[in-house]
Structures are given as structure tokens and as C-alpha cells.
C-alpha positions, 0 to 999 in steps of 0.5 A: 422876803426882805429883799422882795420888799426892798425891790418893790420899794425901789420900783416905787422910788423910780418916778418913770417906772411908777408912772408907767405902772400906774398908767398901765393899771388905769388903762386896764381898769378902763378896759375891764369897766368897758367889758361890762357895758352892754350893747345899746338895744340889748336886754342883758337879762335875756342873754343866755349865760352858758359855757361856750366851747371850741373857738367861741370859748377861746374868743370869750376867754380872750375877751374876759367874758365880754363875748357872752355878755354882748359887751361893746368890747365883745370882739376884743382885740382878736380882729387886730390879731387876725389882721396882724397875722394876715400882714405877717403872712403877706410879708412872706408871700407878697414882694410889695410887703417884703419891701416895706419890711426892709424900709425900716421905720417908714415901712413899719409905719405903713404896715401898721396903718394897713393893719389898722384898716384891715382890722376895721374890715375884719371887725365889720365882718365879724360884727355881722356874724356876732350879732346874728349868732350870739344875740338872740331875737328875744334879747333885742330891744330894737328891730332890724336893720337898725339894731344890726347896723348900730351894733356893727358900728359900736362893736367896731368902735369898741375894738378900735378903742381897745386897740388904742388902749393897747398901743397906749399901754405899750407907749405910756405903760409897762409891757406889751399892751395887747398882750396885757389886755388879753392876759387880764381877760384870761385872769378875770375868769380865774377867781370864779373858776377857782371858786366853782371848782372849790365848791364842786369838790367840797359840796359834791361829796369830795374832799379838800385833799382833791382840791389841794392836789389840783392846785399842786398839779397846776403849780407844776404845770406852770413851772413846766411851761415856764421852762419850755417858754424860757428854753433856748439853744445858744449857738456861739458866734466869733467875730473877727478882730479889727484894728482901727487906729489904736483901738481894737474892735471885734474879737469877742464871742457872742451867742445866737439864742434860738428859742425852743418854742420859736413859734409861740402860741400861734400853732395852737391858735391855728390848730384850734381854728381847724378843729372847730371845722368838724363841729361847724360842718355838723351844724350846717350839714346834719347828714355828715354827722357820724361817730368819727365826726362827733369825736372830732367835735368833742374836745375830751375824746382821744381822737380830737386830742390826737388830731389836735396834737398832730396839727400843733406839731405840723403848724409849729414846724411850718410857722418856725420855717416861715418866721426864722430864716437861717439863710438871712442869719448866715448872711448877716453874720458874714457881713458883720465879720462873724462866724460859727467856730468849726463851720464855714461862713455862708451856705454851710453856716445857714445849713448848720443853723437850719439843722439846729433849728430842726432839732430843737423844734421837734421836742419844742412842738411835742411839749407845746402839744402836751401843754395844749391837751392838758386841759382835756386831760384835766377834765377826765380827772373831774376838773371843772371845764372852766378851771381846766383851761388854766392847766394848759392850752393857749391861755397858760402860754399867754399868761406865762409869756406876758408875765415874763415879758413884763417882769423883764421890762421892770427888771431892765428899768431897775438894772439901768438905775443900779438897783437889784432886780426882781430875781436873786441873780439880778437877771431875768432871762427875757423872751427877746430871742427870735420872736415874731410880730404876730407872737408879740401881738398875741402874747 
């Protein structure tokens, strides 16, 4: 405890770090205040307050409840995340974008600018769907088309403002801004969910023992998730010695850290979007409804969870394959005079790295699938659906990833100034190895 107090005191002593933390808290406070500002022309008392499921529930969770409150930040940063994912896929499939990615800082600025324009287009389309499906006619104080047009403009401006806040947090604060905004939205729902679960256990004829068991189970789930997120497979790389003048360069052994979960939360997001399709088909085409389709639409059924887990495993392999390039890694090692001991440089090195990635991706994908279906398993044991979301899925992976990434940055500031870090070892293993732009946007 004394070491922790000393470390916190050291954080406050570093002026740059103190200012960054205060800036981060200020920007996050602005975001939370804005999430309670209702759209102009909407009667907030007439809005239906319900628990959204499926993809809508995921969007509402990411937006910190703004989605169901018809807030000016109702769409949150999801349009920006969607645009980032599209741009990353374009960088893989379209030569023009591949060229931009190789142009360094200038190419990155071009991609960022295109991503912003794409965000505006996606937000406008999503705003139309949101106004027509989530704001009932009896909650509107203004008639169409004025209400729809004004709401589109406000929602688009709100998303762009949230995106700007995220960029400012990244530049002037601590941690990844977009990730922190999503994390704050998720954590904002935790106190109410915890109180509801406590009341249901105590007031529903249950006992305090059951609630304590749930908290203990949640603790072990978080620990398990941290182990999976932090898990890496290190490949040793030896660099050849070079003597220039009287100095020797190279000749050191380094490691390539390959993450067990290189795909991050992206497989769960893609799979979640696909699992929303059966429910959508059932709404638009009632004749297609049947026992199998109904089970696919019920997130607590074994059919839903089995298909969901298989999709996550498939998407994990797919996303890892398109984001981690063993051939490029082997070429970079060869150019820098590096080699893996016992493996020939060039093609053999690429094949070796690819084999290692395949071996660690399988258990990683299975672990991600288990974490993703844990909320459904928790509901089967009587846990409230809102509180069950914190037992796994995208929300838990994002919370763990963002907290670890932020702690790593604070750790770096402390160690640069010769202070002890937040951990007893003085080091906090980061999430730097093999992360993608889309993953950083989401977590």
C-alpha cells in the first residue's frame, strides 16, 4: 500500500503526466455530459426505455446509454470505427491504398483524411436509420421532413465532435482517445447493472452468498481475460555482427513477440454483426420464422452460441491472416541482417513464422470464443442480462485492453523519469506487439 501511495504521488509530481491525466478527465467529462443532451425536437419522457439486445444492445453499450436516450452522441464513435475498418480492408485489397500506407507520414495523413470523409458519409446513413427506427412518432415534437434533416445534421456533428474529443485525448491526454471514450461508455453502465443485480439477489428471495459468488467469478474471468490479452509467443532473432571503424554493431539477440490474440476484438464484432442477420430476417420476412431461426435469434440458446463461437474462430484466423504478414516480416529481418537460429533466411523464415502464428491462433481463437459466450452462460445461472455483459464478450475485452494500454503509457512516463512503475517489477508488459489500426480504434 505504501509503494502504491508513493507511486501515485510520483505521478502527480510529473507536471506533463499530471496535465495529461487532467486533460483526459476533462475531455471524458465533456463527453459524458453531452451523452445526456437529447436531440432537438425529441420528448425524452416519451422515449421507450428498454433493454436492447443483439447489435443494438452492443451499440447502446458502446455509446454509454446515449443510443436509447436519443442523445446528440447517440451514434458515438461507431461510424468512425466502421470507416477505419473499411479503410484497413481497402489497404489490403486496393493497390492505391497500399501505396499510401507505404508513403510514411504523408500517406498516413491522406488515409486519416479519407477516413474522416467516410465517417461523415456513414454517419449520415446511420442517422437516417436511427431516426426512423429508434425515435417513435409520439416522441417527436417537430414533424417531418424538418425533424429528420435536423436530426441527421445534429447526429453527424455529434459523432464528429466525439471523434475530435478522441483525437484530442490521444494528443493532449493519456491513452488512446477513441478507446477511452468507448471504455467510459461501458463502465458508465456498470454501477446501475451492479445495483440491479444486488437488488434482484437480495429482494428476489436470494441470498448475499449468491451475489458474492458472482463477484468472485467475475474476478477470475477478468484475470483469465488479462492472461489471454497479454499472452505472447516470442520468436528469437539473431542479428549479424558488423564492425564499422572501432565500433561493433549488431550481434544481439532480440525477439519477435507474436500475440496469442493478434486479431483482438474484431472477430467478435464481425461475428456479432452476422448473428444479428437472423433476427432482422425474421422481422422483415415473418414467413421465414421457424424453430431454427428463432434459436439463432435467441442469444441464450445453444444453437446461437455454437454458431457464434464457430464464426469467431473463423474470423480470428481470417483477420490474423490479413493483418499479420509473415513474408513481410521475413523480408524485413533479411534486410536488417537478422535471422532465426536454426532457420534459413528468406522463404523458410516466412514459412516458420506462419506455422508459429497458425499454432498460437487456434488456442487464441478458442479462448476468445469462450470469453464471447460467457455472458450467455452467466444468464443461464440467473445473472441479470445487463450485468452479464461484463462477464465477457466485446465489453470485457475492450475494458481489459484499454486499461492495460493506459497503464503501460503511465508506466513509460514514470520509468523515463527514473521513478518506480505501477507494478512491483517496475515493468508492465504492454500490448504493442502486432496490433492493427482497427484494433487500436476499437480498444
